[in-house]
N, C-alpha and C positions, 0 to 999 in steps of 0.2 A: 504493500500500500504506500502510495506516494505521500511524502510529508506535506503538510499545509504550508502555503506561502506565508512567510512572516510579514508583519507590517513594514519592517525595514526593507525587505525584498520588494514589496509592493511600491514603496516610495522610490527605490532605485529604478524599478521598471518604468514607473510613471515619468521620472526625471529623464531617463534615457529616451523615452518616447517623445517627450517635449523637445529635447535637444535634436533628435532625429528629424522631427517635423520642422523645426526651425531651420536646420541645415538644408533640407529639401526645398523649403520655401525660398530661402536665400539664394540657392543655386538657380532655382526656377526664375526668380525675378532678375537675377543677373544675366541669365540666358536671354530673357525677354528684352532686357536693355541692349544686349549685343545684337539681337535681331532688329531692333528699332534702328540702330546705327547702320546695319547692313542695308536695310530698306531706304534709309535716308541717303546713303551713299550713291544710290541710283541717280539722285538729283545732283550729286556733288562731284561729278566727273570734271576733270580739268584737262586743259590742252595748252599747247604753246601759243604765245602771243596774246594772252588774255590779260585784261584788267580785272583783278580778282578782289571781291569784297566778301569778307567772312562775317557772318552774323552769329553772335554768341548770346545765349540766354536759356530760359527754361521752357516750359510748355507754351508760353505766350509767343515764343519765337519758333519752337520746333514743330508744333502741331499744324496740320492743315495741308501738308503736301503741296500741290500746286496752288492751293488757296492761301498758303502762309504768306506773311509779309515779305520774307526774303525772295520767294519765287516771283511774286508780283513786282517786287522792286527790280528784279532782273529784266522782266518784260518791259517795264516802263523806261529803264535806262537804255536798253538796247534800241528802243524805238526813238528815244531822244538823241542818242549818239550812234547813229547807224554805221559810222566808220570805225567805231571802237568795239571790239569783241569783249563784252562785259559778262563775267561769270560771277553770280552771287551764290555763295556756299552757305548752306544752313546747318549750323552746328548747335542748334538749340535742342534740348532734351528735357522731357517732363521730369519734375521732381528734383532737378539739380539745385544744389546750394552753391554759394560763391566759392567754397572750397573745391568743389568738383570742377568748376570752370577754370579755376587757377591751376589745379592739378593737371588738366589736359591741355593747358594753353600752349606750352612749349612744343608739344607734339603736333598740335594743330597748326601752329605757325610754321614749323619745319615742313610739314606735309603739304600745306596749301599755299604757302608763301604769298599771303594777301597783300594788296596795296592799301586797303582800308579794312579796319576791324570795327564793327558796330556792336556795342554791348548794351543790352537792356536786361538788367537783373536786379535782384534784391527782394522780390516779393516772397520767395520761399524763406529767405533769411528772416524776413519780418515775422513770419509765422512761427519759425522754429526758435529764434533767439530772443524775441522781444521780452521774455520773462527770465532771461538768464543774465548773470552778472557780467560786468565789463571785461573780466579776465577769462571769459568763456572761450575765447579763441585758443587758449592754451590748455583748456581742460581735457581730461581723458574722454569725456563724453563727446565733445565736439570733434576731437581728433579721430575717434574710433567708432563709437556707437552710432553717431549720426550718419556714418557712411554705410550702415547696414540697411539693405533694401527692405527687410521685414519691418524694422523699426519705422522707416519712412512710410511704409504702407499703412501701418497702424495709425500713425499720426495723420496721414492724409484722410483716412477713413473717419477719424475723429473730427477733423476739421469740416469735412463734407457733411457729416451728420449734424454738426453744430449749425451750419448754414441751412440745412434742411429744416431743422426745428424752428429756426428764425423765420423761414419762409412760411411755415405753417401758421405763424401768428399774424399773417396779413389780414387786414380788416375784411369783413364779409362783403362789403360793398365793392371792394377791389376785386375779390374773387369772382363775383357775379359778372363782372365785365370781361373776364378772360374766357377764351374758348375752352370748352370741356376737354379735359385731359391734356391741355397745353399748359406747361409750367410758365408762370409769369416771370418776366425779366424786370425786376424792380431795382433800380440803382439807388443806393443810399449814401449819404455822406457819413463818414466814420470819424469818431473821436480818437481812434487808435492812431497815435502819432507815427507808429512804425508802418501802418498800412496806408496812411495818407502821405507818407514820405516827407514829413516835416521834421523827422529825426531819424538818424541811422545808427544801428547798433555798431559798436566797435569792431565786431567780427566783419561786418560788411565793409566798413571803412578801410580796415587794414587790407583785406583781400582785394577790394576794388582798386586801391592804390597800387598794390603789387602787380595786378594785371596790367593796369595802364602803364606803369613804369616799364614792364617787360616789353610791351608793344612799342612804346615810344623809343626805347633804347635801341630797337632794331630799325628805327627810321620809318616806321609804318604809321600812317594816319589813323588816329583814334576818334571814333564817334561814340559818345555816351548819350543814350536815349532814355527818356523817362516814359513811364507807362501812360496809357490813355487817361485823361482827365486829372492828372497829377502835376503839380508845379515842379519845375526843374530847379528853382532857386536854391533849395536846400541841398540838392544833389550836387550842384556846381560847387558848393562850399566845402565839400569833403575832400576835394582833390588838392594836392600840393602843386601839381603842374597843370592847373586848370587852364592857363593861358595857351597850352599846347593842344587842347582838346576842342573838338567841335561838338557842341551840345544841341540836342534836338528835343523839343518839348511837344507833347501831344495833348495839351490841355484845351486850348481854345478851339482847335480844329474839331475835336470830339464834342465839346460842349455846344459849339455852334451847330454841328450836324444834328445833335439831339433836339434842337429847336424844331426841326422839320421831319425827324425820323423817330420811330419807336426804338427803345433800347434793344429789343430783340432783333432789330435789323443790323445792329452793330456788334452785339455780344450774344454768345451762346448761354452764358451763365453769369453769376455775380460772385465768383469765388473770392474776390478781393473787396467785396462790398460796393465800392464806388465804380469798379470796372470788372471785367471778366475776360474770358477767352474770346477773341474776336471772330466774327463771321468772316466770310470772304470780303464782304463790303467793308467791315471794320479794318481788316488787314490792308485793304486797298487804300484807306485813308492814311494809315501809317506809312505805307510804301511811297505814296505820292509826297508826303511830307519829308521823308528821308531823302528822296530823289532831289527835291528842291534844295535841301540843305547841303548835299554833297556834290552837286553838279559842278561847283567851282573847283573842287578838289580834282575831279575827273578831267575837267578842261585844262587845268594847270599841268596835270600829269601828261596829258596828250600833247600839250605844247612842248614840254620838256623832252618827250620822245622825238618829236619832229625836229627840235633843235639839235639833238644828238645825231 
């Protein structure tokens, strides 16, 4: 007759089961991330004689495929400069923190050799680090645990559930005006200074400056862009080399467009409260704004090549 499993053995078995499940999930999520990059690379092919622009960011940059702002930017610029072969490379990825972007930066610069790098980041940092101390950039958790995909999945799920419950509190008269089964897109102003970008966590400030310095030190043009409907004033103030950066704000263009368009025409969701992931139309607004702000850089580069 087999002996009974002791409580200690049960605890060990349960613990091993949890660890095994965690490892399998972590591997699965990392494989999923690798697949995302492989699919993304279909749009990121490079060739000789190109003027290359690399876009860095999170899901607000990476998602959308041909509807993303980087791909629409490529179309707009090639139409505007038919004699210049412009290639826009989309290296945005959902869930990335500033540390991830910094970690892969040198490899991306070496691989793609861009003439311009556009960065729009910080919203994931705002969600993860807003309640953490100023020295969090050196903490064990920030260095190791925050890089675990399972941990991020749990946090993303928690944040999405939080916004879901907030949406459920919408007034009844507002709900009656929405189409049945259609989730309303209701933009709200937030008092969270990290989410309205009137303050930046030291983690973001340190890493943003490190990224910009690495790019500028290579002689590459840097464009720092702010999210839709957010002021760029405070973002400009965090950089030590601000005079070497081209800044792009997306506040007035989106607010003006919302005077004549429904929020759902510009955003799929409101994950950041005052803005969300953009629709094709929303990304087109960003792309046109970026194109206007970097045209002078492209023209100057083309002139230098002709002079050479």
